[in-house]
N, CA, C and O of each residue as an XYZ file, in Angstrom:
916
protein
N     -37.032     10.057     20.359
C     -37.365      9.820     18.960
C     -36.604      8.593     18.474
O     -35.414      8.447     18.751
N     -37.293      7.707     17.745
C     -36.650      6.497     17.243
C     -35.713      6.842     16.096
O     -36.113      7.571     15.189
N     -34.485      6.346     16.102
C     -33.557      6.651     15.019
C     -34.048      6.095     13.700
O     -34.737      5.075     13.667
N     -33.694      6.765     12.606
C     -34.174      6.373     11.287
C     -33.281      5.327     10.637
O     -33.666      4.759      9.615
N     -32.093      5.048     11.194
C     -31.206      4.051     10.616
C     -30.325      3.468     11.707
O     -30.301      3.957     12.836
N     -29.608      2.422     11.353
C     -28.717      1.756     12.299
C     -27.284      1.841     11.792
O     -26.811      0.921     11.126
N     -26.590      2.927     12.096
C     -25.200      3.038     11.659
C     -24.371      1.898     12.223
O     -24.696      1.355     13.279
N     -23.307      1.531     11.531
C     -22.460      0.422     11.965
C     -21.945      0.619     13.378
O     -21.834     -0.348     14.132
N     -21.628      1.857     13.755
C     -21.058      2.099     15.077
C     -22.027      1.795     16.207
O     -21.613      1.678     17.360
N     -23.334      1.663     15.889
C     -24.331      1.390     16.920
C     -24.695     -0.086     16.998
O     -25.478     -0.472     17.866
N     -24.157     -0.915     16.126
C     -24.489     -2.325     16.154
C     -23.829     -3.005     17.345
O     -22.918     -2.458     17.967
N     -24.313     -4.223     17.652
C     -23.647     -5.064     18.647
C     -22.269     -5.423     18.122
O     -22.061     -5.487     16.910
N     -21.330     -5.657     19.023
C     -19.949     -5.919     18.636
C     -19.827     -7.047     17.612
O     -19.044     -6.954     16.666
N     -20.619     -8.128     17.811
C     -20.527     -9.286     16.929
C     -21.035     -9.000     15.526
O     -20.784     -9.781     14.607
N     -21.745     -7.892     15.347
C     -22.343     -7.584     14.051
C     -21.626     -6.460     13.322
O     -22.162     -5.930     12.348
N     -20.454     -6.086     13.752
C     -19.742     -4.977     13.125
C     -18.737     -5.504     12.105
O     -17.668     -5.985     12.479
N     -19.074     -5.417     10.821
C     -18.162     -5.939      9.797
C     -16.810     -5.234      9.769
O     -15.791     -5.875      9.511
N     -16.782     -3.942     10.028
C     -15.509     -3.219      9.988
C     -14.564     -3.752     11.051
O     -13.395     -4.025     10.782
N     -15.095     -3.896     12.276
C     -14.277     -4.412     13.365
C     -13.858     -5.853     13.099
O     -12.736     -6.251     13.415
N     -14.771     -6.633     12.513
C     -14.465     -8.024     12.184
C     -13.349     -8.089     11.151
O     -12.470     -8.946     11.238
N     -13.380     -7.195     10.180
C     -12.332     -7.155      9.162
C     -10.979     -6.835      9.787
O      -9.968     -7.451      9.452
N     -10.971     -5.854     10.709
C      -9.713     -5.473     11.347
C      -9.162     -6.577     12.229
O      -7.949     -6.773     12.298
N     -10.056     -7.307     12.910
C      -9.622     -8.337     13.846
C      -9.277     -9.657     13.167
O      -8.321    -10.329     13.555
N     -10.065    -10.029     12.144
C      -9.923    -11.350     11.548
C      -9.453    -11.332     10.101
O      -9.115    -12.380      9.550
N      -9.427    -10.163      9.480
C      -9.016    -10.086      8.084
C     -10.194    -10.092      7.138
O     -11.282    -10.547      7.491
N      -9.980     -9.585      5.932
C     -11.063     -9.444      4.967
C     -11.647    -10.785      4.527
O     -12.824    -10.871      4.175
N     -10.805    -11.847      4.549
C     -11.293    -13.149      4.105
C     -12.357    -13.722      5.028
O     -13.128    -14.591      4.620
N     -12.407    -13.242      6.277
C     -13.353    -13.778      7.256
C     -14.773    -13.254      7.052
O     -15.717    -13.788      7.634
N     -14.934    -12.223      6.238
C     -16.248    -11.608      6.053
C     -17.018    -12.278      4.918
O     -16.446    -12.683      3.906
N     -18.332    -12.382      5.116
C     -19.202    -12.891      4.061
C     -19.404    -11.813      3.006
O     -19.045    -10.656      3.224
N     -19.979    -12.185      1.864
C     -20.278    -11.206      0.822
C     -21.195    -10.111      1.363
O     -21.012     -8.933      1.057
N     -22.182    -10.506      2.168
C     -23.130     -9.541      2.720
C     -22.439     -8.572      3.670
O     -22.766     -7.386      3.687
N     -21.490     -9.062      4.459
C     -20.780     -8.185      5.396
C     -19.900     -7.192      4.654
O     -19.800     -6.030      5.046
N     -19.266     -7.646      3.588
C     -18.449     -6.730      2.781
C     -19.320     -5.658      2.139
O     -18.953     -4.484      2.098
N     -20.472     -6.076      1.642
C     -21.403     -5.111      1.044
C     -21.924     -4.138      2.093
O     -22.134     -2.961      1.798
N     -22.133     -4.622      3.315
C     -22.623     -3.761      4.393
C     -21.624     -2.654      4.724
O     -22.017     -1.537      5.059
N     -20.334     -2.969      4.630
C     -19.320     -1.939      4.867
C     -19.448     -0.834      3.830
O     -19.270      0.343      4.146
N     -19.754     -1.210      2.595
C     -19.895     -0.214      1.529
C     -21.097      0.696      1.761
O     -20.998      1.912      1.595
N     -22.222      0.115      2.141
C     -23.436      0.938      2.247
C     -23.549      1.646      3.598
O     -24.260      2.645      3.713
N     -22.850      1.136      4.627
C     -22.735      1.883      5.877
C     -23.885      1.790      6.848
O     -23.650      1.621      8.044
N     -25.121      1.893      6.390
C     -26.276      1.849      7.295
C     -27.479      1.279      6.559
O     -27.548      1.308      5.331
N     -28.422      0.763      7.332
C     -29.642      0.214      6.754
C     -30.789      1.193      6.859
O     -30.597      2.406      6.780
N     -31.978      0.659      7.036
C     -33.172      1.496      7.166
C     -33.681      1.427      8.600
O     -33.019      0.862      9.470
N     -34.862      2.004      8.850
C     -35.420      2.048     10.200
C     -35.572      0.657     10.802
O     -35.310      0.456     11.988
N     -35.994     -0.297      9.988
C     -36.302     -1.622     10.515
C     -35.343     -2.718     10.038
O     -35.605     -3.906     10.223
N     -34.224     -2.302      9.420
C     -33.339     -3.305      8.853
C     -31.895     -2.824      8.922
O     -31.578     -1.721      8.477
N     -31.039     -3.642      9.472
C     -29.624     -3.275      9.558
C     -28.977     -3.344      8.183
O     -29.549     -3.899      7.244
N     -27.796     -2.785      8.075
C     -27.072     -2.817      6.804
C     -26.736     -4.249      6.401
O     -26.769     -4.587      5.217
N     -26.410     -5.096      7.387
C     -26.103     -6.486      7.073
C     -27.333     -7.204      6.541
O     -27.247     -7.941      5.559
N     -28.477     -6.993      7.184
C     -29.708     -7.641      6.718
C     -30.098     -7.139      5.334
O     -30.531     -7.918      4.485
N     -29.946     -5.849      5.109
C     -30.226     -5.288      3.787
C     -29.291     -5.905      2.755
O     -29.713     -6.250      1.652
N     -28.039     -6.039      3.114
C     -27.062     -6.616      2.193
C     -27.376     -8.081      1.904
O     -27.228     -8.540      0.772
N     -27.807     -8.809      2.921
C     -28.187    -10.210      2.716
C     -29.352    -10.310      1.738
O     -29.402    -11.217      0.908
N     -30.268     -9.388      1.844
C     -31.440     -9.387      0.956
C     -31.014     -9.102     -0.486
O     -31.519     -9.714     -1.426
N     -30.092     -8.178     -0.642
C     -29.608     -7.849     -1.989
C     -28.850     -9.035     -2.577
O     -29.071     -9.414     -3.727
N     -27.951     -9.620     -1.776
C     -27.157    -10.762     -2.250
C     -28.063    -11.935     -2.618
O     -27.819    -12.622     -3.609
N     -29.114    -12.165     -1.815
C     -30.016    -13.288     -2.061
C     -30.835    -13.112     -3.341
O     -31.360    -14.083     -3.885
N     -30.941    -11.882     -3.812
C     -31.764    -11.613     -5.001
C     -31.030    -11.866     -6.310
O     -31.637    -11.870     -7.381
N     -29.719    -12.078     -6.219
C     -28.931    -12.314     -7.428
C     -28.250    -13.676     -7.346
O     -28.098    -14.239     -6.262
N     -27.844    -14.198     -8.500
C     -27.243    -15.528     -8.532
C     -25.859    -15.543     -7.899
O     -25.502    -16.497     -7.208
N     -25.071    -14.483     -8.132
C     -23.707    -14.414     -7.620
C     -23.217    -12.970     -7.710
O     -23.967    -12.075     -8.100
N     -21.960    -12.756     -7.350
C     -21.416    -11.395     -7.356
C     -21.299    -10.831     -8.773
O     -21.411     -9.622     -8.972
N     -21.078    -11.701     -9.748
C     -21.043    -11.220    -11.127
C     -22.395    -10.635    -11.523
O     -22.464     -9.614    -12.207
N     -23.465    -11.291    -11.086
C     -24.809    -10.795    -11.372
C     -25.066     -9.481    -10.631
O     -25.723     -8.584    -11.162
N     -24.546     -9.369     -9.402
C     -24.674     -8.118     -8.653
C     -23.985     -6.980     -9.408
O     -24.490     -5.858     -9.452
N     -22.842     -7.277     -9.994
C     -22.102     -6.279    -10.733
C     -22.800     -5.811    -11.993
O     -22.459     -4.760    -12.537
N     -23.779     -6.582    -12.468
C     -24.512     -6.193    -13.675
C     -25.747     -5.353    -13.386
O     -26.389     -4.854    -14.310
N     -26.086     -5.192    -12.101
C     -27.265     -4.390    -11.759
C     -27.021     -2.919    -12.076
O     -25.917     -2.406    -11.892
N     -28.053     -2.259    -12.548
C     -27.966     -0.833    -12.837
C     -28.241     -0.031    -11.568
O     -28.656     -0.585    -10.550
N     -28.007      1.264    -11.637
C     -28.293      2.122    -10.493
C     -29.766      2.048    -10.122
O     -30.116      1.980     -8.944
N     -30.617      2.063    -11.128
C     -32.068      2.012    -10.874
C     -32.473      0.703    -10.215
O     -33.328      0.687     -9.329
N     -31.859     -0.395    -10.646
C     -32.169     -1.692    -10.044
C     -31.708     -1.751     -8.592
O     -32.406     -2.300     -7.740
N     -30.560     -1.199     -8.313
C     -30.078     -1.161     -6.932
C     -30.973     -0.289     -6.066
O     -31.257     -0.629     -4.918
N     -31.413      0.823     -6.611
C     -32.258      1.744     -5.846
C     -33.666      1.206     -5.635
O     -34.443      1.781     -4.872
N     -34.000      0.110     -6.301
C     -35.310     -0.490     -6.078
C     -35.381     -1.211     -4.735
O     -36.468     -1.523     -4.250
N     -34.211     -1.477     -4.133
C     -34.182     -2.078     -2.802
C     -34.425     -0.974     -1.773
O     -33.750      0.055     -1.794
N     -35.368     -1.183     -0.893
C     -35.646     -0.204      0.153
C     -34.404     -0.047      1.035
O     -33.861     -1.031      1.536
N     -33.972      1.178      1.214
C     -32.771      1.445      2.000
C     -31.568      1.783      1.137
O     -30.539      2.216      1.657
N     -31.679      1.591     -0.181
C     -30.590      1.934     -1.101
C     -30.982      3.182     -1.887
O     -31.849      3.145     -2.760
N     -30.325      4.277     -1.555
C     -30.544      5.513     -2.286
C     -29.483      5.695     -3.352
O     -28.707      4.785     -3.642
N     -29.463      6.874     -3.924
C     -28.529      7.146     -5.018
C     -27.072      7.016     -4.582
O     -26.265      6.406     -5.284
N     -26.731      7.592     -3.418
C     -25.341      7.568     -2.954
C     -24.855      6.140     -2.709
O     -23.742      5.787     -3.098
N     -25.689      5.319     -2.064
C     -25.296      3.936     -1.789
C     -25.209      3.125     -3.082
O     -24.326      2.280     -3.229
N     -26.113      3.381     -4.004
C     -26.077      2.672     -5.284
C     -24.795      3.003     -6.044
O     -24.171      2.120     -6.633
N     -24.406      4.270     -6.028
C     -23.178      4.694     -6.704
C     -21.965      4.031     -6.064
O     -21.050      3.607     -6.770
N     -21.945      3.935     -4.727
C     -20.840      3.288     -4.018
C     -20.713      1.821     -4.429
O     -19.610      1.331     -4.673
N     -21.841      1.132     -4.504
C     -21.834     -0.276     -4.903
C     -21.351     -0.425     -6.343
O     -20.531     -1.293     -6.643
N     -21.863      0.426     -7.231
C     -21.461      0.370     -8.639
C     -19.959      0.603     -8.787
O     -19.286     -0.079     -9.560
N     -19.439      1.587     -8.029
C     -18.011      1.890     -8.100
C     -17.175      0.703     -7.621
O     -16.160      0.368     -8.233
N     -17.603      0.070     -6.526
C     -16.873     -1.082     -5.990
C     -16.894     -2.255     -6.966
O     -15.883     -2.933     -7.157
N     -18.052     -2.489     -7.581
C     -18.158     -3.571     -8.552
C     -17.262     -3.322     -9.768
O     -16.649     -4.248    -10.300
N     -17.195     -2.067    -10.197
C     -16.362     -1.728    -11.348
C     -14.876     -1.889    -11.023
O     -14.104     -2.374    -11.850
N     -14.480     -1.480     -9.810
C     -13.088     -1.683     -9.395
C     -12.737     -3.167     -9.390
O     -11.660     -3.559     -9.838
N     -13.651     -3.988     -8.882
C     -13.424     -5.433     -8.878
C     -13.301     -5.989    -10.281
O     -12.466     -6.855    -10.543
N     -14.144     -5.486    -11.192
C     -14.089     -5.946    -12.582
C     -12.748     -5.577    -13.221
O     -12.134     -6.398    -13.902
N     -12.301     -4.347    -12.998
C     -11.036     -3.900    -13.585
C      -9.861     -4.669    -13.005
O      -8.926     -5.027    -13.720
N      -9.917     -4.919    -11.698
C      -8.833     -5.683    -11.058
C      -8.747     -7.077    -11.652
O      -7.655     -7.589    -11.898
N      -9.895     -7.687    -11.881
C      -9.908     -9.034    -12.433
C      -9.402     -9.113    -13.853
O      -8.892    -10.149    -14.279
N      -9.540     -8.018    -14.593
C      -9.129     -8.019    -15.994
C      -7.664     -7.640    -16.181
O      -7.113     -7.800    -17.270
N      -7.035     -7.138    -15.121
C      -5.630     -6.741    -15.237
C      -4.708     -7.948    -15.153
O      -4.988     -8.921    -14.453
N      -3.610     -7.863    -15.879
C      -2.598     -8.902    -15.781
C      -1.739     -8.665    -14.535
O      -1.504     -7.526    -14.133
N      -1.286     -9.747    -13.945
C      -0.437     -9.644    -12.758
C       0.884     -8.967    -13.134
O       1.543     -9.355    -14.098
N       1.250     -7.960    -12.361
C       2.496     -7.249    -12.630
C       3.675     -8.055    -12.099
O       3.690     -8.469    -10.939
N       4.647     -8.267    -12.952
C       5.845     -8.998    -12.534
C       6.745     -8.078    -11.727
O       7.152     -7.018    -12.203
N       7.055     -8.489    -10.504
C       7.898     -7.681     -9.638
C       9.346     -7.686    -10.134
O       9.844     -8.700    -10.622
N      10.002     -6.549    -10.004
C      11.405     -6.437    -10.404
C      12.283     -7.203     -9.425
O      12.211     -6.982     -8.216
N      13.108     -8.099     -9.944
C      14.037     -8.840     -9.100
C      15.395     -8.155     -9.128
O      15.941     -7.864    -10.192
N      15.925     -7.904     -7.945
C      17.229     -7.254     -7.842
C      18.322     -8.308     -7.932
O      18.446     -9.169     -7.060
N      19.106     -8.230     -8.991
C      20.193     -9.197     -9.187
C      21.566     -8.549     -9.063
O      22.574     -9.244     -8.939
N      21.607     -7.220     -9.096
C      22.884     -6.508     -8.996
C      22.603     -5.045     -8.689
O      21.454     -4.603     -8.714
N      23.654     -4.305     -8.402
C      23.498     -2.870     -8.170
C      23.021     -2.164     -9.440
O      22.329     -1.148     -9.364
N      23.389     -2.698    -10.602
C      22.962     -2.113    -11.876
C      21.445     -2.198    -12.017
O      20.820     -1.294    -12.572
N      20.857     -3.274    -11.519
C      19.401     -3.405    -11.555
C      18.743     -2.285    -10.764
O      17.741     -1.712    -11.191
N      19.318     -1.981     -9.602
C      18.792     -0.899     -8.766
C      18.930      0.440     -9.485
O      18.001      1.247     -9.496
N      20.090      0.666    -10.080
C      20.316      1.920    -10.813
C      19.301      2.077    -11.948
O      18.726      3.151    -12.122
N      19.085      1.021    -12.709
C      18.138      1.083    -13.826
C      16.716      1.378    -13.342
O      15.935      2.024    -14.041
N      16.393      0.900    -12.147
C      15.061      1.126    -11.590
C      14.895      2.540    -11.047
O      13.851      3.164    -11.234
N      15.931      3.046    -10.372
C      15.809      4.314     -9.665
C      16.310      5.533    -10.425
O      15.899      6.654    -10.126
N      17.184      5.337    -11.395
C      17.719      6.486    -12.133
C      16.631      7.344    -12.786
O      16.721      8.570    -12.722
N      15.606      6.752    -13.409
C      14.552      7.587    -13.986
C      13.762      8.390    -12.951
O      13.121      9.386    -13.288
N      13.811      7.953    -11.693
C      13.026      8.602    -10.639
C      13.806      9.733     -9.975
O      13.255     10.808     -9.741
N      15.076      9.504     -9.671
C      15.830     10.507     -8.903
C      17.112     10.983     -9.571
O      17.762     11.902     -9.072
N      17.487     10.370    -10.698
C      18.773     10.685    -11.304
C      18.958     12.127    -11.726
O      20.059     12.665    -11.616
N      17.902     12.763    -12.208
C      18.017     14.124    -12.748
C      17.429     15.202    -11.831
O      17.281     16.349    -12.252
N      17.097     14.859    -10.608
C      16.474     15.840     -9.722
C      17.473     16.926     -9.290
O      18.658     16.641     -9.113
N      16.997     18.166     -9.121
C      17.875     19.252     -8.672
C      18.035     19.301     -7.160
O      18.742     20.165     -6.641
N      17.390     18.387     -6.451
C      17.467     18.327     -4.986
C      17.655     16.868     -4.575
O      17.439     15.959     -5.376
N      18.053     16.651     -3.333
C      18.261     15.282     -2.858
C      16.952     14.640     -2.395
O      16.105     15.287     -1.778
N      16.814     13.362     -2.706
C      15.724     12.544     -2.183
C      16.296     11.213     -1.719
O      17.219     10.675     -2.330
N      15.740     10.689     -0.634
C      16.184      9.408     -0.078
C      15.046      8.412     -0.259
O      13.937      8.632      0.228
N      15.325      7.313     -0.961
C      14.301      6.303     -1.255
C      14.707      4.958     -0.667
O      15.884      4.673     -0.445
N      13.677      4.139     -0.424
C      13.893      2.784      0.088
C      13.204      1.781     -0.833
O      12.055      1.979     -1.228
N      13.909      0.709     -1.172
C      13.297     -0.419     -1.865
C      13.049     -1.516     -0.836
O      13.957     -1.912     -0.105
N      11.809     -2.005     -0.786
C      11.423     -3.043      0.169
C      11.285     -4.370     -0.580
O      10.457     -4.499     -1.481
N      12.106     -5.354     -0.197
C      12.204     -6.606     -0.948
C      11.624     -7.787     -0.180
O      11.605     -7.798      1.051
N      11.144     -8.793     -0.938
C      10.692    -10.038     -0.318
C      11.852    -11.030     -0.246
O      12.998    -10.669     -0.513
N      11.558    -12.266      0.112
C      12.646    -13.237      0.297
C      13.230    -13.743     -1.018
O      14.185    -14.519     -1.017
N      12.656    -13.303     -2.143
C      13.215    -13.633     -3.454
C      13.962    -12.448     -4.053
O      14.307    -12.453     -5.235
N      14.206    -11.439     -3.233
C      14.883    -10.209     -3.674
C      14.095     -9.462     -4.744
O      14.675     -8.781     -5.589
N      12.776     -9.591     -4.704
C      11.920     -8.850     -5.616
C      11.357     -7.622     -4.900
O      11.018     -7.676     -3.718
N      11.266     -6.523     -5.634
C      10.814     -5.256     -5.047
C       9.297     -5.260     -4.898
O       8.562     -5.175     -5.881
N       8.840     -5.360     -3.642
C       7.412     -5.321     -3.372
C       6.879     -3.897     -3.343
O       5.722     -3.638     -3.675
N       7.757     -2.978     -2.937
C       7.305     -1.610     -2.699
C       8.517     -0.692     -2.692
O       9.591     -1.085     -2.235
N       8.357      0.507     -3.186
C       9.424      1.510     -3.089
C       8.784      2.830     -2.695
O       7.679      3.152     -3.132
N       9.489      3.589     -1.864
C       8.890      4.839     -1.399
C       9.964      5.872     -1.084
O      11.095      5.542     -0.729
N       9.571      7.121     -1.225
C      10.440      8.236     -0.872
C      10.400      8.413      0.640
O       9.337      8.646      1.214
N      11.553      8.303      1.279
C      11.617      8.474      2.727
C      11.719      9.945      3.105
O      11.146     10.380      4.104
N      12.455     10.709      2.298
C      12.598     12.132      2.596
C      12.987     12.901      1.340
O      13.459     12.337      0.353
N      12.771     14.200      1.417
C      13.102     15.105      0.319
C      13.780     16.320      0.924
O      13.260     16.929      1.859
N      14.943     16.672      0.390
C      15.704     17.761      0.983
C      16.083     18.833     -0.007
O      15.358     19.122     -0.959
N      17.261     19.427      0.247
C      17.742     20.503     -0.608
C      18.816     20.019     -1.551
O      18.878     18.836     -1.888
N      19.661     20.937     -1.974
C      20.699     20.614     -2.935
C      21.789     19.752     -2.311
O      22.385     18.918     -2.994
N      22.053     19.943     -1.026
C      23.195     19.277     -0.398
C      22.850     18.203      0.623
O      23.759     17.583      1.177
N      21.574     17.959      0.892
C      21.265     16.934      1.881
C      19.787     16.773      2.138
O      18.969     17.571      1.681
N      19.452     15.721      2.883
C      18.073     15.454      3.277
C      18.084     14.693      4.602
O      19.041     13.976      4.893
N      17.055     14.840      5.388
C      16.965     14.204      6.699
C      16.344     12.809      6.549
O      15.368     12.635      5.819
N      16.910     11.831      7.235
C      16.418     10.454      7.179
C      15.862     10.055      8.540
O      16.577     10.091      9.541
N      14.579      9.671      8.575
C      13.947      9.217      9.816
C      13.924      7.693      9.810
O      13.118      7.082      9.107
N      14.799      7.087     10.585
C      14.932      5.627     10.592
C      13.673      4.953     11.120
O      13.352      3.841     10.702
N      12.968      5.595     12.014
C      11.754      4.993     12.575
C      10.703      4.770     11.500
O      10.060      3.721     11.460
N      10.529      5.759     10.627
C       9.556      5.625      9.536
C       9.998      4.539      8.565
O       9.176      3.771      8.065
N      11.305      4.479      8.301
C      11.859      3.473      7.401
C      11.481      2.060      7.842
O      10.976      1.271      7.043
N      11.724      1.744      9.107
C      11.447      0.390      9.575
C       9.964      0.155      9.851
O       9.497     -0.982      9.776
N       9.232      1.195     10.162
C       7.772      1.052     10.300
C       7.174      0.583      8.981
O       6.342     -0.323      8.955
N       7.603      1.204      7.892
C       7.117      0.799      6.577
C       7.575     -0.607      6.229
O       6.831     -1.372      5.616
N       8.794     -0.950      6.618
C       9.316     -2.293      6.350
C       8.444     -3.363      6.998
O       8.172     -4.399      6.390
N       8.010     -3.116      8.217
C       7.127     -4.067      8.893
C       5.751     -4.112      8.230
O       5.160     -5.182      8.084
N       5.252     -2.955      7.835
C       3.944     -2.911      7.166
C       3.960     -3.676      5.850
O       2.959     -4.283      5.467
N       5.090     -3.649      5.161
C       5.216     -4.326      3.871
C       5.726     -5.766      3.997
O       5.881     -6.463      2.995
N       5.984     -6.206      5.235
C       6.538     -7.542      5.475
C       7.835     -7.753      4.689
O       8.075     -8.828      4.140
N       8.655     -6.719      4.648
C       9.902     -6.779      3.888
C      10.941     -7.632      4.607
O      11.061     -7.591      5.832
N      11.680     -8.395      3.833
C      12.765     -9.220      4.360
C      14.079     -8.444      4.345
O      14.916     -8.594      5.235
N      14.242     -7.611      3.315
C      15.467     -6.835      3.176
C      15.179     -5.497      2.512
O      14.116     -5.298      1.923
N      16.141     -4.581      2.614
C      15.974     -3.227      2.091
C      17.187     -2.821      1.280
O      18.291     -3.319      1.496
N      16.968     -1.911      0.344
C      18.056     -1.251     -0.363
C      17.825      0.254     -0.256
O      16.736      0.750     -0.544
N      18.858      0.964      0.159
C      18.782      2.412      0.327
C      19.270      3.089     -0.943
O      20.209      2.619     -1.585
N      18.630      4.194     -1.300
C      19.043      4.941     -2.494
C      18.876      6.437     -2.234
O      17.879      6.869     -1.653
N      19.844      7.208     -2.662
C      19.638      8.652     -2.699
C      20.482      9.239     -3.816
O      21.445      8.619     -4.269
N      20.126     10.410     -4.251
C      20.814     11.036     -5.377
C      21.728     12.161     -4.911
O      21.541     12.727     -3.834
N      22.705     12.471     -5.729
C      23.593     13.613     -5.517
C      23.429     14.566     -6.712
O      23.992     14.316     -7.778
N      22.675     15.638     -6.545
C      22.487     16.587     -7.646
C      23.798     17.182     -8.157
O      23.876     17.623     -9.304
N      24.824     17.196     -7.311
C      26.128     17.742     -7.706
C      26.819     16.892     -8.770
O      27.721     17.362     -9.464
N      26.388     15.641     -8.890
C      27.031     14.727     -9.824
C      28.224     14.004     -9.235
O      28.812     13.144     -9.890
N      28.591     14.341     -8.003
C      29.725     13.704     -7.325
C      29.259     12.391     -6.689
O      28.305     12.381     -5.912
N      29.925     11.299     -7.017
C      29.505      9.989     -6.533
C      30.109      9.609     -5.192
O      29.605      8.702     -4.531
N      31.167     10.272     -4.776
C      31.832      9.919     -3.528
C      30.894     10.132     -2.342
O      30.332     11.217     -2.194
N      30.712      9.108     -1.487
C      29.837      9.260     -0.323
C      30.429     10.201      0.714
O      31.633     10.187      0.969
N      29.572     11.015      1.306
C      30.019     11.915      2.366
C      30.104     11.146      3.679
O      29.647     10.006      3.768
N      30.685     11.766      4.687
C      30.727     11.140      6.007
C      29.318     10.933      6.545
O      29.045      9.937      7.216
N      28.420     11.878      6.249
C      27.026     11.740      6.685
C      26.372     10.538      6.012
O      25.581      9.829      6.634
N      26.703     10.306      4.730
C      26.171      9.141      4.018
C      26.634      7.850      4.685
O      25.848      6.921      4.872
N      27.916      7.799      5.041
C      28.476      6.598      5.672
C      27.861      6.359      7.053
O      27.572      5.222      7.426
N      27.666      7.442      7.800
C      27.129      7.318      9.153
C      25.687      6.825      9.141
O      25.323      5.944      9.920
N      24.862      7.394      8.252
C      23.459      6.988      8.232
C      23.326      5.562      7.715
O      22.444      4.823      8.154
N      24.199      5.167      6.782
C      24.185      3.788      6.279
C      24.510      2.815      7.402
O      23.829      1.803      7.568
N      25.545      3.117      8.169
C      25.942      2.254      9.294
C      24.823      2.190     10.339
O      24.530      1.124     10.880
N      24.214      3.322     10.612
C      23.154      3.377     11.625
C      21.951      2.538     11.209
O      21.382      1.809     12.022
N      21.569      2.646      9.946
C      20.429      1.870      9.453
C      20.762      0.383      9.425
O      19.931     -0.452      9.784
N      21.978      0.056      8.997
C      22.392     -1.353      8.934
C      22.392     -1.991     10.321
O      21.955     -3.133     10.470
N      22.866     -1.286     11.323
C      22.876     -1.819     12.688
C      21.465     -1.979     13.235
O      21.165     -2.960     13.916
N      20.608     -1.023     12.938
C      19.214     -1.129     13.375
C      18.535     -2.313     12.697
O      17.738     -3.017     13.316
N      18.855     -2.531     11.422
C      18.294     -3.669     10.701
C      18.710     -5.002     11.295
O      17.916     -5.941     11.338
N      19.957     -5.089     11.756
C      20.425     -6.321     12.392
C      19.587     -6.650     13.626
O      19.217     -7.802     13.851
N      19.296     -5.630     14.413
C      18.511     -5.839     15.637
C      17.080     -6.260     15.328
O      16.449     -6.959     16.121
N      16.570     -5.835     14.174
C      15.185     -6.124     13.792
C      15.080     -7.276     12.804
O      13.988     -7.589     12.329
N      16.212     -7.911     12.490
C      16.265     -9.044     11.560
C      15.797     -8.642     10.156
O      15.130     -9.414      9.467
N      16.154     -7.436      9.749
C      15.887     -6.958      8.391
C      17.228     -6.597      7.764
O      17.936     -5.721      8.261
N      17.569     -7.263      6.690
C      18.894     -7.123      6.085
C      18.962     -5.895      5.170
O      18.080     -5.687      4.337
N      19.992     -5.100      5.326
C      20.230     -3.968      4.433
C      21.228     -4.437      3.378
O      22.400     -4.648      3.688
N      20.780     -4.600      2.151
C      21.603     -5.208      1.107
C      22.593     -4.238      0.478
O      23.702     -4.627      0.111
N      22.193     -2.965      0.352
C      23.073     -2.024     -0.335
C      22.560     -0.601     -0.108
O      21.437     -0.383      0.346
N      23.405      0.334     -0.434
C      23.039      1.757     -0.455
C      23.665      2.343     -1.715
O      24.883      2.311     -1.891
N      22.818      2.876     -2.587
C      23.296      3.450     -3.833
C      23.194      4.965     -3.818
O      22.177      5.532     -3.419
N      24.272      5.613     -4.264
C      24.238      7.046     -4.559
C      24.099      7.157     -6.070
O      24.894      6.590     -6.820
N      23.088      7.887     -6.508
C      22.748      7.911     -7.931
C      22.870      9.320     -8.498
O      22.432     10.291     -7.881
N      23.472      9.417     -9.683
C      23.486     10.675    -10.438
C      22.770     10.422    -11.766
O      22.216      9.345    -11.988
N      22.787     11.401    -12.620
C      22.071     11.260    -13.889
C      22.703     10.218    -14.805
O      22.025      9.672    -15.676
N      23.976      9.937    -14.624
C      24.666      9.031    -15.550
C      25.309      7.809    -14.903
O      25.657      6.859    -15.605
N      25.472      7.811    -13.590
C      26.180      6.703    -12.964
C      25.728      6.512    -11.518
O      24.775      7.146    -11.065
N      26.430      5.622    -10.797
C      26.041      5.346     -9.416
C      27.232      4.838     -8.623
O      28.239      4.408     -9.186
N      27.098      4.898     -7.315
C      28.083      4.358     -6.379
C      27.354      3.360     -5.489
O      26.337      3.698     -4.883
N      27.858      2.151     -5.407
C      27.259      1.100     -4.581
C      28.131      0.822     -3.374
O      29.300      0.463     -3.518
N      27.571      0.984     -2.183
C      28.313      0.688     -0.959
C      28.723     -0.789     -0.925
O      29.833     -1.124     -0.512
N      27.810     -1.669     -1.367
C      28.108     -3.100     -1.336
C      29.218     -3.465     -2.323
O      30.127     -4.229     -1.997
N      29.132     -2.914     -3.523
C      30.152     -3.217     -4.537
C      31.538     -2.741     -4.106
O      32.549     -3.369     -4.418
N      31.566     -1.625     -3.387
C      32.843     -1.042     -2.968
C      33.328     -1.597     -1.637
O      34.369     -1.180     -1.130
N      32.569     -2.547     -1.065
C      32.994     -3.201      0.159
C      32.923     -2.317      1.398
O      33.614     -2.580      2.382
N      32.105     -1.280      1.363
C      31.994     -0.378      2.522
C      31.078     -0.976      3.585
O      31.183     -0.630      4.761
N      30.192     -1.861      3.182
C      29.284     -2.494      4.149
C      30.067     -3.342      5.131
O      29.479     -3.954      6.023
């Protein structure tokens, strides 16, 4: 029996937009190829890329595509309700992204800057959490994430996940943060050991560990400020 559509996974290698995106990056794809990824498959006699080319050719530009209604999209053979909704959603996301102002990244200038950033997140928690700030070469925070969540007296830190994320974010340097629900700012021996271990691993990977902060609801302890690094 002849198949009723041509899913992307059945196309020739050179015609697979998803694989092309992974190999060459999103910028390498044409508008039609990007649209083909959204709709996933074409019709019996037309691939998703060819269908997408036909849709793109019918409008003046992507702004005009974004103004099409669901009914107008469904007038193209091969575009049903689900595919039309997917296209509409993607166009709306693009519109909202374009209308948003660029968010200014927080620049770390001191340990106090880190405390002001992280205290609202972990300062009042009844359990320990270990967070990482991932910085670019201007010491601006590109990304921050919770590495682990523990109990009242401790949490487990997986260094492999820490540096995996650092590579994914193209981070130049890191700042470690965790809270002490007890309110005691003095670092434990375990705190000192994990800090040293992460710092040494960072040296081998050419990723600088700038500081490690212990945070409570009202104050903080900085390893760098206290010369423990």
